[in-house]
N, C-alpha and C positions, 0 to 999 in steps of 0.2 A: 210291530212295536212302534210306539211314538218316540222320536228322538228327545233326548234330553236338551240337546243345544243345536241350533242351526245357525249358520254364519252364511249370509246372502248378500247378494248386490255388489260384488266386486270381484275383480280377477283373481283366481286361484292358481298359484304357481305348482304344476305338477310335472310329472316326466314327459307328459304328452303336449306341455305347452300351458297357454293360460286362457284356454276356452272355457273352462268349467267357472261358474259363479257362485255356486252354493255348495256347502259342506254339511253333512248331518253328523253328529255325535251322540252316540248312546253308550252310557257308562263311560270307560275309559278309552274306547275306540271309535275310530271312524267308521261309520255305517254306510254313508253314500257319498258320492261325489258327482256333481253333475250341474244342472240348471234348474229351472222353476220346478221340474217334476220331483226334485228333492223337497219342496215344501208340502208335498202330500204327506210326509213323515210327522208333520208339526201336529202336536196334541195340546190339549187344555194347559198342561204343565210345561211346555217345551219354552226354552229362553230362545227368543229370535235376536241376533244380532245384525244390525244393518251395516255392511261394510262400506256403504257409501263411496264406492270406487276404489277403496283402498285394498292393497295387496294382502292376501291371505298366503302364507306359506308355511312349511314345516319349521318347528322351533329351531333356532340357532342352536350349534354345539360347539364348545371351545376345545380344540384337540390338545391345548397345552397352556395350562393355567395353574396358578398357585393362589387360591382363594384365601385360606387362612392367612398366610404371610401379609397377602394384601389387606384384609381386614383388619388386623393388627397394626399395619403401618398407617392405616386411616385413622386410627385411635391415638396414633403417636405424633412426632414431630413430620408431618407430611410436607415433602418438599417437591412433589410432582408439579406443583403450578408455578415454581419459580424458573425464570428463564435466563437470568444473569445471575453472575457472582454476588453482585450486591443484593439482590433480591433474595437469593439462597441465605446468604449470612443473616439477612434481616429476619427471615422467617425462623432461622435456629435461635436467634436472640429473642423473638417474640414468644416462641414456644417455651424457652429455658425461663424467661421472666414470668409467663403465665402459670408455670409449674414449679414453683420453688421447692416443693418437698420432693421432687422426683430424684433418686439416687443416680440414676443414669439419664442422658438424653439420648433417646433412642428414636428411630423412625428410618427415614430415607428417601429414596426416589428422586435424587438430584440429577441434573443432566451433566454430563461430562463436557459437552461444548460450551459450558457457561464458565468454564476455567481453561486457561492456557495449558495446552497439551492434556487436557482431561483429567489434570491431577492437582486438585487444591491442596492446600498445605494446613499443617496444624495451627500455624501461627493465626489464621483467619477465624478458627474455632476458638482459640486461646484468647482471643480479644473479646469475645462473646460470652464464653463459658469457660473461665479459668480455673475453676474450683470442681468441677464435677466432670466424671469421664463422659466423653461423647461417642457414640458409634452409628454411623450413617452410612449405610450401604447405597451405593449409586442404583441409578435406575435398572441397570441390566443386572445388580446383584453379583457381579463378578469383581468388585472392588469394594472398599469401605474407605471412608474419611474420618479419622479420629483426632482427638487433641491430644495435648502433651500429657494430661492427667492419665488417660487411657493408656497410652505408650507406657507411662510409668507403672500403673498398675500390672501391665502384663510382662513388665521387665524387658521390653524391647528397646535396645540401644545400638549404637554403630557397630557393635560387635556381634549382635546376633545374626547368624547366618539365615538366608533365605531358605524357606522350606522348598522341597523337591516340586511341588505342585503351585508354587506361587513366588511372590517377591514383596520385599518392602522397597518403595519408592525412596531414593535417598538424594540428599543434595551433594554439591560439589565436594564436601568435606566428608561425605558419608554418612552423615546423620540422618536419620529416617524423617521423612518429610511429614508423615502422617497419613499418607496414603497405601493401603493395604491392598495387593493384589491377588485375586485367587486364594490360595491355599494360606496365605499370609493373615487372611481375615479371621481365621480361628484363633489367633493369639489374642485378640480382644474379644472377639464374639463368643468364646466360651466363658468368658467372665461376667456377660451380662445377665442380669436377673431374668430367669425364664418366666414366661407368661404363666399363669395357672390354666387348670383345665377349663375352668369357667371363662377365662379370658378368650381362650382357644375357641371355644363353642360359641361365644359370643360373636367372634370375628367371623367364623364360618356363616353363622346365620346373616350377619350384616351384608358379607360378601354376597350370599345368595340372593338377598332381596336386591342387591345391585343389578347382580346378573340377570335375574329375571326381568327388571326393569328395562334390560337392554334385549330382551327377547331370547336369552339364553336358557335353555331347558334342560341340557345335559352338558357334561365336560368331562376331561381327563385331568385329574390332578397329577402334575408332572414330578412331583417329589412328594412320596409318603415315605416318610423317614426324617432322620435329623441330618442337616447338611450346612456347615458354615454359619451356625447362628440360626437358622430355620428350623423351627421346631416341628417335631412329628405331628402332622394333622389327624392320624388315625383314630386316636381316642374321641376328637370331637365329631369325625364322620360316624363312627360306631354310636355314639350317644344319639346323634341327631337321627339316624337310622331307626334306631330303636324306638325312640320317642315319636317318631313321625315328623319331626320339623325338618328332615331332609326332604324337601319336595322336588329337588333335581335329580336326575340320575347320573350317577358319578362312577367312573372308573378311576381306581388309583394305580400309579405306577410306582411300585416298590423301589426305593432308592438302593442302587448298587454302590456299595462301599467301594471307592476306588482304591483305597489302601489294602484291600484284601483280593483274594482270587475266588476260584472255584468252591473253595472251603464253605462260603457263605450260602451256597446255593440252597442246601437243606434248610436253612434257616428262612429263606425266602419262600420255600414251599410250606413251612409252618405258618408263616405270615399270611400267605395267600389263604389258607384253610381258615384262619381265624378272623380275617377281615373281610367278612361277607355277611351282609344282613340287608334285607329289604333293598333299597335303592342303591347301595354301596357296594362294591366288589373291587378287591385289590388283585387285579389279574395280569397287570402288565409290570414291567421292571424297567426302570429309567438307567440308562447307561451314559453317563456324561462323558463324552470323548475328549472335548476340548473345551477352549474358553471362548473369547470374542476378540474380534479384529481389533477393535479400537485400542486395547492393551497389549497387542501383539501375542496373546495367547491362542487365538484360533489357530489350528493345526493347517499348515499350508503344504502342498506338494514341492514348491519352490520357495526359497526364502523371501521374507518381508525386504522391503526397501527402506532406506532411510530418507532423510529429508531432503538429500541430493538427488535421490531416485537411483542409487547404488545399491546392489543386494548386500544384505547383512548376513550373519550367520545364524539368524533366527529364523526357524521355520514354524514357530509356535509351540505348543504343548500338547502332548497325548497323554491324558490322565489315566486311561487304561492302554496296557501294553498292546500295541496292533498285533503283535505275533501271537498273544494269547486270546485275544479278542473273539478269533473264530471258534475256538473250542468252548469259550464260555457261552456264546450265542448258540452253538449247536446244542449244548446240554440244555439250555433254557427253553429253547424250540422244542425239544424232544419231550420236554416236561409239561409242554401245553402253554408256556408263557408267551405273552407279547413282548418283543423287545422294543423299547421306546428310545430311541437315539437322541441324543444332543449332539448334532453334527453342523457346526457352523463352517467351518474352513473346507476347501476341497480335499486336504489330506484326510480330515475326519470323515467326510462323506465316503470317500473311496474305501477306508478301512470298514466303516459301517456296511457298505455294499458288498466286500469282500467276506465279511462275517456272514451276513444273510446267505450269499451265494455257498459258502462252505456249509451251513446248516441244510440248505436246500439239497445239496449233494449228498450229505449223510443221511438225513431223515427223509427225502422225499417231499412231496408237496404236502402242505399243512394249512390249517385256517387259523395260524396264529397271527397274521396281519402285522408284520413289522412296520415301523414308520420312523422315518427320519425328520427330526424337527431342524427348524431354523433355516439350513441350506442357503446361507449367504453367498458362498462361494462354491460353484459345482464345475468341475471340469467337464468340458463338452463331450469327452469321451465316455463320461458317466451318466450323463443324461438319459440315454435309452436304456440303462441297466435297471431303472426302478420299474418299468413296466414287465420288462424281462423276469426280473426276480420277485414280482409282486410286492414290492416295497412301497408303501405310499409316501408321497412328498407331504409333509406337515408344515405347511407354510404359514408365516407370520407376515401377512402382507402390509401391515402399517409400517414397516422398516423399508419398504421398498421405494424410497423417494429421496430426491435431493432434500438434505436439510444439514444444518452444520456438523453434526457428528459424522454423517456420510461424507460431507465434501472436505471436512478439514482433518480428521481423525483416521479416515479409512481409505479412501480412493487414492492419496497420495502414496500411501505405503503399500499398496497393492500393485499400483502401475496401471497404464490404460488397458492392457489386454486383460489382466484378471478382473478389472474394475468391470469390463463388459460381461463378466460371468456371473454378476451378483443376481440373486433372487429370479431364477430363471423360469418363472412360472409359466410363460407362453410356450417355452422349448419343452418343458416337461410335459404339458397338457398334449402338445402336437405329437409326442413321442408316444402316447397312450398311456402315461402314467395317472394313476388316480391321485387327485389333491384332496387334502384335508386342510382345515384352517383353523388357527387359534391365535391366541394374543400374548401369550406369556406374562400376562398381568400378575403382579404389579410392574413388570418391566416396562409396559406400554399399555395403553388404554384397552379395557376389554370390549369395547363397543364393535360389534361385528360390522355395522354399517359405515364405520370410520374406516376399518380394515378393508372392506368392499369397495368403497371409493378409491383407495390407494390401487388396490389390485386392478381395477377397471381403467384408472386414470394415470397411474404411476406419478402421482403429484401429491404432496403432504395436504391434508385438510386445513392445516394450521399455517403453513408458509408456503403458498402456491409459488412455483417456479417452473425451470425447466422440466420436461417430461424425463424421467428415469428409465432409460432404455425401452422405449416406446414398442419395440417388437416383443417385448415380455408382457405386454398388458393382457388381461383376461377380458372376455365379455362379460356381461352383467349376469347371464345365465351360469356360465362356469364358475364366477366367484360366489353366487348364492349357493350353488351345489356342492362346492367346497365346504361351506359353512353348515350344510345340512346334511344332505346323503354322503358327502365324502367323510367327515367326520362320525357319522352314524356307524358308518363302515369300520373305521378304527375302533371305536368303541364296542363293537360287537352288538350294537342296537339295532338290529336289523328289521326290527318293527316300528322304527322312527326314522325320521328324516325324509320323509316323503308323504305326501297327501295322497292316500289311496284307501279304498275300503279294507278294513280289517287291521290298519296300522293303528299304533298308539295315537290317541289325540294330543300330541304335543305339537303345539301350534302357535303362531305369532301372528298378529295383525299389524302392519305398518300403518303410519299415519297418512301414506299417500302410496301411489303406484310409482315406484322408481323407474319403471320401464316407459312411463309416459312422458319423462323429462330428459334434459340432456344429461349425460354423463357427469358433466361437472356440477351438477346439483344433486348427486347422490347422497353427499355429505350432510345435506340439509333434512334427510329422512330420519325419523324417529320411530318409536315403538307406540303402538296405542293399547294392545292388549297381549297378553300371555298366558297360554294354558298348558299345563302339564297333565296328561290323562284326563282330559276333559274339565279338570278344575281350574278355574282362574287364578293365577298366582301373581298377576300384575294388571292394573288398569291405570294409564295415564289419567291426570284429573280432568282432562277434556273429553276422555272416552265416554 
């Protein structure tokens, strides 16, 4: 049979190396990988793409991403490009002035390091939007900035107690400052007007186009459910899966309601059965164990330090009772669910690994493929446990660099010893752990090549500085593998993530071969072509 598509004339990234130069695709599968002999499969209707020395590799996959909220934010007050407090406030003013009919000013993505202590105040918003409520989550979506009108509508005053899973930042007199941390976000978030089903579908398709343009062919949506103002994307996925507009392959991680316990598991079983069609299936469960280090809610084994370097009484927050977590995970594992943990602090990482260990002891080996996302601080004693337990390390490499949020809001409150345990990608790999990779978009850029740049260099693409923990750097092959075969494994997409005969033809062509240049130039690499199942879903203008 003649091939439908042949890509030739450039290196091909395969498990055996980069010696192949030609790949043939028939239907939605790769049918041959080799050199000039593959050209014998060319027929009169075969499309032949000249790689011209550019690297061909499996499609990238994102192991932890939120495309629908990201797509919605892109259509609202998008603050991701603002670097300073002045720029951020100016962007809010410009958006509000440009949308005088909007009842609420919504959006987000602002950087904590733009504001002193990472906590902007309501007065800054009141000065530019005094008459309409404003609700703007920061870029990590563990806190939200609101104005006085929003606090008034929510009934939040100095007498409002902090919720168990969050807090209201307050000034010296006890008045709320307009910064809501973690669970406090819902006081205002639940009042915001919901997006329509059409809005969510449009956001998904907008996000999908953006991800395809970055070479991403599959992902795991890290929250399928409703969480602190983030709306359930499941209807949008099912609509797109049914009408064929979902061109990516997507696994959904069903949200574990952290205010409830095991009584919700039958509901998760029902949701899993209902949310399955075409290229979408909700077979994972997202368990958010802790918060983030910058606001002191990441769960740590030992207390945070204060500005003077002295131990405080704060060890962070455990959103799910660590004593009950093992029983929850054991039951989910027995039912065939994958557990997708948000585990950022070393306390949360240990709790997740303990829960996986309990499930292994109770249920025996399984193919549920649990994975722990974020892994900002990992105690050295726990590094080897990943491989031993078969738990995948789901890394977000873009965060592993010196930048203001790291240097000003994190390292001083961890202290030098724990600061050296951050994002231990190299140690995990050397211990035998499997690495998957993702972005947490819209928390940070979904561009895999920017993440790969940081994984290899441990230097920010935007703000070059000292190398952050150089022993934790990955080689380019390992970083690419994490974004391809590693995440394909997590997603149970075993016929993707690798270029070999018989695999699905989910492929990406870069605009160069990053192996041929210095590691410092990886960030300059772009995507020329993206294919899903042999169908072209993106072509750069010059491609």
